[in-house]
C-alpha positions, 0 to 999 in steps of 0.5 A: 495480528501478533504484536498490535493488542497496544494500539486500543485508542483506534478500537474505541475510535470504531466502536465509536464510529459504528455507535454514530452508522447506527445513528445515522445510517450507512449510505451514500446520497446526501442527507436533507435533513441536516444529520451528517452523512456517514460514508461506509468505506472498506479496507484491506487490513484485518485490522484498524490497528495497522491502518493508523491513516484510516483513522487520520483520513477518518478523523480529519473529513469530520474535522474539516466538514465540521460534522456534516461529514463523518466514515465508517471503516469496514476492516478485514474486507474481503481478506480471505481470498488472494484476490482480494483488494481487486475485490474493494475496488468492485465493490466500491465501483459497484457500490456495495462501499462507497469508500475504498482503501488499498493497494495502487499495485493493483490497480493494472490488474483491473485496466489502470496502469499509472501507478507502474512508476512508482511501482517499478522494480527496484527504482522507488528505495525510500520512503522519502523519495517516495513522499517526493515521487508523490509530489510530483505533477505524475500522481493526481494524473495517475490517482485520476486515472482510475476512473478506468476502474469504475472509481474515484480517487481521493488519495494516492499515499505513501507506504513501507518499502517492500524486499526480498524475504526469505522463508524457504531460500535465502533472497540475495541474488539475482540467481537465487529466484531462479524456480523459486515461488514468491507470494506477492499482493496480485499487481502486473509488475509484480508478476512481470518482475519475479518472472523476469527473476526466473521465479514463479509469483502467486497470490496469497491469503494473508496471514501465511505464507510459509508454502512459500519459497519467499514474499515481497514484503516489508518488515514492519508486515513480518512482525505483525504477522508473525512470518519471523517465525518460520521466515528468517532473513531479508536481504535489507539493502533492496527494495523492490518497492513500495507500497503505496495506497489509494483511497478511492470512492463509487463515482455515483456517490462522490458526484453526489455530494456537494462542492463542498463537500469532495472538497474535503474528502479531497483536501483530507487525502492530501492531508495524510500524505506526511502523517502516513510518510512519517507513520512509515518511516517509525514503523519500520524503525519499529520492526527492523529492532524488534526484528534484530531482537528475536529470528530475523537476519538483515542480508546485504546484497553485493554491489553485483548482485543488485547490478545483475537484478536490475538487469534481469529486469529491463524488458520490465522497464521495456513494456510499463514505459510505453505508457508516456506517463510512466514513462514520464514519472521514471525519469523524475523520479529518478532525479528526484533519486540522487538526493534520495539516499536509500532506506537500508534496514539492518541490524545494529552491532550488539 
């Protein structure tokens, strides 16, 4: 990570949690001796400083439980593989770790398509709309469906807006995508979308997208990973989808907790929504300002360009709306969208 060294308080938190783990032992079982129950939570992020909600969730769990529940956060889980998010979910399901923090989009590669409305192409285009979508009755239904992947859903949280980043070519019009090799986080909807646009999507190992023509990514990640050293154009008025996040838990570990402890985890997850939405908006503003001061420019797609892209992905909607939950959630989001202006990334005139 290139730009995140200043946030040392999270490093202090990680050290404190590690010390607590050494003192009490990492276990998903309820401790009958009166010692705190320590749960291990894995993150796909390469640095705790890039995921403050992990720290917020940790703090809320400890506070709401009166210190009887503690979480030891493990970062960079499986990040040397393009399928590291799938690996994380499998690690939670198998009990290798107690909790996991992973993108919601990955679940449709694991047989769970309940989040596809949230990541449908060009639908959710602002943090405000994403947060409202998570406040509908469909969000808890979607989260509950992760049981089909062998885990328990603890929280569904907002994330940053993912935009087209041009690495070797601009990605402004529908025609720009034809034949382009696009870096994506593994997700069925993402793959379907780029194929519908004529592109060739592929997963990548975090930290380097220089071999691709473009990527679906957010400004903050571009800044933090230093991708602007070789990628110079992002389409600022096109949002592909948000990178919503889940916290999931091993089923056996969850069942061994008391009802009060279970409710503590769920409450901490619900309370993280507003803080995460505010952080996403703030981090994006900082990232756009920083990138504008450097070498990255934000391009503007015309109304006809955006319309052509939406037309190209109609087949994606036809496919995902076969699921009743997805269809109803998309309809609800479309109604909410009328009163939620899109987030546009642009540089201020100098």
